[in-house]
N, C-alpha and C positions, 0 to 999 in steps of 0.2 A: 038476853031475847033480843033486844036489838044488834046487839054483834053478829046472832044468829040469822037474822033477814039481812043485814048488808054484805054477808059471806056469801050469802045465797045467789044475791042479785048478781054479784063479783064474778061467782062462777058461771051463771048465765051467760054473760057478757062476754066472757073466756071463750066460751064455747061456739058461740055465734059469729066472735071473730078469726076461731079457726073453720069451721062453716062455710064461711065466706071466702076465706082464704082458700082452700082445698076448691071450691067451684071455682073460683078465678083461675087459680092454676089450671084445672080442666079444661076451660075456653081458648086459655092460652095458649094452649099445647094444642087445641082443635085446630087455631088457626095457622100458626107455625107447621102444621102439618098438611095444610092445603095449599103449601105457598112452595114450589120445587126450591131445591137449593141454586143457588146463582152456580152458571157453569161457563168457563172459558171453550170457545169455538174451537174444537180440534179438526185439522186436515187429515183423513186417511192418505196412507202411503201410497195406495193406488192415484189417486188425486194429485198425491204428489208429483208423481212420475207422470201422469198427464200434462200437468201444468210445465213440467220440463219440457215438452218436445216440443222441437223444430223443425222446419224444412225451409231448404233454401235452395236457389236454382244456382245447378253450377256455375261458375264463375267463366265467362266468356261466351254462354249460350244466352239464346232468346227464349226463354221456358213461357209454353202456354200457362197464361193465368189460371186456367180451368183445371189444372194438374194437382190433385189433391194426394195426400197422405192416409191414408186407413188405418186406423187403431183402433183393435178391437180387444177388449178386455177377455180374457180366455184362463182360467181356472186360475186366477192369480197373478196371470204373467199378460203382457202387452205382445200383441202381434199385428204385424205391419204389412200392408199391401197397397196399390194403387190405385185411384179412382180415379175420376174427370168430373166436370158437370157436362148435362146435356141439355140443361136451361138454367134459369136463375136460380131454382129451390129444388133442382133434381141431381144427386151424383150417382154415375155409374162404376160398378167395380163388378168383379164374377162372384157366382154364387159360392162358387167353390173356397173362396174369400173367407164366407162365414164362419161362424162356429155350427157346430149339429143342433144347438139351442136356438142359436137365432132364426137358422133356416127353418126348423118346427114351427119355431113360436113367431111366425111372421107378424102375425094379426095381432100381437100382443105387443103396442108400442114402447110401454115400458121397458122391457126388454133390451128394444136397441136404444132407446134413450140415457141406460143404463149403462151399457156396451159399449157401443160404436159413436167414435168420433171421428171429426173430419178437421182437416190442417191443411191451409192453404200458404201459401211461399209470398215474402214480399214482392210486388209485381209494379212497378211504373210508379204511380203513386199510391197505390193500395199497397197499404202494411199488412204484415203476416194476420192470418186469424184463424179462430179456431172455433166451430161452429157442430152443434150436437145432432143427432139422427134425431127428427121426430118422428117418422113410421117409415116402416119397408112398404114403397109402394108396388113393386113385384119380385118375386123371387122366382126362376126358374127351377124346374126339380134334375136334379143330378141321378143320371137311374143308372147306379152299380156303379166302380172305383175307378173305371179306363176311361178318362177325358174322351177317347175314339167314339167310344158310345154317348156321349153327352149331345143332345139334341142342340140345349142352349146353355152355356154357361152365364147368366147374366143376374144381375140385381139392381133397381133403381130404388135409391135411398133418397126420401125426402127430408131439408136440410132446415137449420133457422133459416131465416131471412138474413143477410149479409150484405154489403157492397156489392155492385155488379161484378161481375167477372165473366171474360168470353168463354162460351160453352162452344165443345165442339161437334161438327155437324156429323150427322148420319148420313155413310156413302153405301146404297145399296148394289154399288154397280159390279159388285164381287171382286176377286181377285184373280192375277196372272202366273202363271208358273215361274221363278226364279226372279220374279217383281219383286223389289227393294219398297222396304215398308218402313218407316220410321217408327220406333217404338220411343216413347216417351215412359219413363219408369222411376219409381221414385226408391233409391238405394241408402240402407242402413251405413252410416259410418260408424252408430254407436248404440245403446240404446236409448238414446235421446235424440241423437240427431241425426237426418236423413238429407239426401241430396235429390234436384230434379236432375235425369241425367238423361242423355238421348241415344240409341243404337239403330244400325242399320240391320234388320233382317230381310233373308229371302226366303219367298211364299216356294216351299215345294209342295209339288203336286204329283199324285201317282208314287208315293212314297211307301217303301213297304212295312213303316209301324201304322201307316193309315190307307190302305191301299180303298179306302171306301171314298177318299176326295182327291175327283180327278176332273172335274168341270171348272172349279173355280168359283161355283155357285152352291158349295155341298157346307151342309150344317157346322162343317168345322175343318184346318186345314192345318198343315205343320207348316213351322217356320223355322228357320235354321241362319248359322253364321254370326249369332247374335250372345253374351251372355244371356243366359236364362235361368236364372233361380228361383225357386218357391217362393221365395219374398217377391216378385215380381209382379204375381199374381195381378190382373185388373187392371194392367199397363194398358193405353189404346193403342192400336199400330192404325198407322195415317199413311195417306198413298199420297204419293205425287203431290197431287192439287190441294192436299190439307184435308181429307173427307177421312171420317174414323169408319174405316174399312172390318176393324178385327178387332178382338182383345185376348190377348194373352195369358192363358189359363195355367199350364204345368208342365214340366218339363216331360218328357218321352222316359216312362219306364225305367231306370239303369238297368231291370233284370233285361230285358231286348236288347239294349244296347250290350251287353254282355256276350249277351247270345249270339249276335253279331257280328262282335268281335273275338271271337272263339272259331268261329269258322275261318276267320285269317283271310275273307276274299272283299278286303276294301279295295278300290279302284284309285279311292283318293283320302287324304286324312280328314277322317271324321271331325263334323264343325258341331256344336252344341246342336241340338234339337228339340221343338216344345210344339204342345199343342195350342191351336187358339181358335176363339170361335167368329164363325163367319158372320158380319153385320147383314148380309145380304139375308140371312135369315132369322134376324133378330127381330123380336118386337119394338116398337117405341113409342114413347108417349102419344104422339100426334096419333100412330096405327096402332092398336094393339093385337092386330090379327099379324100372323106370320105372311110375307108376302107369298102369292102364289104362284111358286115354281117348282116343278117336278123333285128337282135334286135337293130342297128342303124338306122335303116330306118325304125320301127314301127312308127304306127300311133299315134302322140301325140295332143289330145286335149279331151275339159273337157268331152265329150261324152264317148269315151274309158275310160278314169280316172274315170268316175261315174259306169260304166257296171263293172269294174276290180274289184274296191273298194266293191260292194258290191256282187261281187262272193269270194271276200276274206272273207269277213265277214262269207260266208255261208257254208263256205269250212270245211268241218270234221278235215279235217288234222291239222287245228288250236289244235284241240284236243286230237290227238296221244298220247301226256307224258303223259297226265290223265289217260287214257285210258290203258297204260303200268302200270301208278301206282296201279291205283285198283285191277289191276289181278292181280301183285305180292303180294296186301295186302289180297287178295281172295286166294291166292296159296300157300302163306306162310308156314303157322302151321296148314290147314285142311287136311284129308285125305279124300280117296274115288276118287273125282271128282276133274278134273281141270276145272276152269271155266276161260270165255271169255267173255270181256267189250263189251258192244257195245253201239251207240249212238241213243237216242230216242227222234227226233224232240221235242220241246217245242215252237211252236208259240210265238212273231213273230221270234226271231234269239237266243234263248235259246235252253240247251239241257240238256237231262238227261242221266245216265250211268245207263244201265240195265245189270245184270250178266248173264250170259246164259250157264248151262252147256255141255263144248266141247266133254269131255272123261272121264272115267275112269282111273284113274292112280293106277301104283305099287300094280294092286289088288292082285298078291300073297302074298302082304306084310301083308295084312290087312285080306282078306275074310278069314280065319281061326278062326277070332273073334266070326264071327256066328254060329260057330258050324258045324256039318258033314250036318244037314240039316235044312240050314238058311230061316227066315222066306220069308214070300214073300213082307213083306210093313216092311220097315227100317226107321222112321223120326229122324231126328236130326235138330238143330235149330245152325245158326250162324251169329254173326250182323257185319256189315259191313256200312261203310259213304254212304248215301242216296245222293248224291253230283248234285246239280243241278249245271247246267255253262251258261255260258254267256262270252260272247268275253271281253276282259280285254287288257292290253298293258305293255309291258317291258317297261326295262327302255330307249331304244333305238326306243319305239313306234311301234316295233313289234306284231302283233295280238298275244293275248300268254289266256287260259282260263283264266276263272275267276270263283272263286266258289261263288254261291250266298247261298247257304245255305248247308251243310251238317252234317244232324242230323244222329246217328246211327240208321239203320233200322235191326229189327231183321228178319230173312229168315227162313222159315219152309221148310226140303227139303224133300221129300221120295225119294225112290228106292227099287228095289226086290235084295235082296242080293242073294237069290235062281237064278234067272234069270243071277247075272253077272258069277254065280259060274259054273252055266253050259254052258251057252250059252255065257257068256263073255260081254251081251248085256242087256240093260232094260230099263224101264219107266224113266222116273226123272219129280216130281212135285216139283218147286219153286216158294212157295207164292199162291197155285195155279193154276200156270201157268203150263199145261202138255206137256212133251216131250216125244214122244211116243220111241224113240230107240234111245239110247245113247251109244256107244262103247266104246272099251278100247281103251287106248291113243298106237300109236306106241312106243315100246321101247325104242326110243333116245329122249320122250316128256319127259319135266319135271313133 
């Protein structure tokens, strides 16, 4: 009996110990589950690529310290553009540089903070710097895909604070045709290394690719004569005085270039051509409203564009230079008459130059050759090129007269020396066409 009670007590002790062990095990498991496992920090491949990005000023140049390399994460790849400081905490670039998601989510700062990164080069006593986007202050809308129709192509990016660098000054003074502008661009040497380089570009107004840009104060204009790659988007264009007068957007559509070249009417070798936004019509952070100029508010649409291009192609002013050239040829070594060149339309868009007698020049110097009693009719001949003209293009795709053919044409001219001597006026016949009254040139006339 005593042995039985002892065994029973020992059994209850064993059960108690087992239950205690089980409960302790559960508590230990619950505590261990609540503590996350310790992991080593992992750097993503994209952050690795970003950390290796660099920007340097081209050797021998004094680069503006505010020019920046804009790096955008685009579907797992890095896209590079150019940007520049407009104040201590704001970088400007083009809206066309941004991805569509960034443009459409401009009010969401998290996307900008994740996908847009800004790099500055070493400058004077400042070391290289990398700063993040804090938010997009302004993103201008882009209407369609043709830069000609973009009223503004601009982004203002607020960045994290950093050591102060020199910002560019906006100049709303417009541009002039053939004016030389300095482009400061960021050019990639590799996937990681980029350099700031300078190129001189020429302003092209009245261009075939942008007939809406005529005054220098229109929303956009064409530049030519410098390397214009898509990756240079956002590069500032500076005037001789150093003011920011424009921003490079994109090259001209290759389809337009091919169409022009296929016509075979280039008067000069074609240079690279691209589109730029005009600072005269851009909003600033100080003045968010576009300047009040009629040109800034002009209609930009395909209908207006097509009408303006048609008017441009039919404008006789395109041929003014050739007219003056032929007039000089006609008047250089020929006595008696001063000639005026006129355009005669040859449908659909061609012209022929016609010489018309304007007046008798230096009469006293030659009238004595015909004696005291000059004849009533005096014929003489002269040869001039018979220019047939059409529209061509110069190196910047401005309209320029293109000579289709220029055979020499012999003209027979008749007039009355007697009438000129007595009345200082005479009929003149040129190639069978009669001009009844041609007078003496004014004394100052050549």
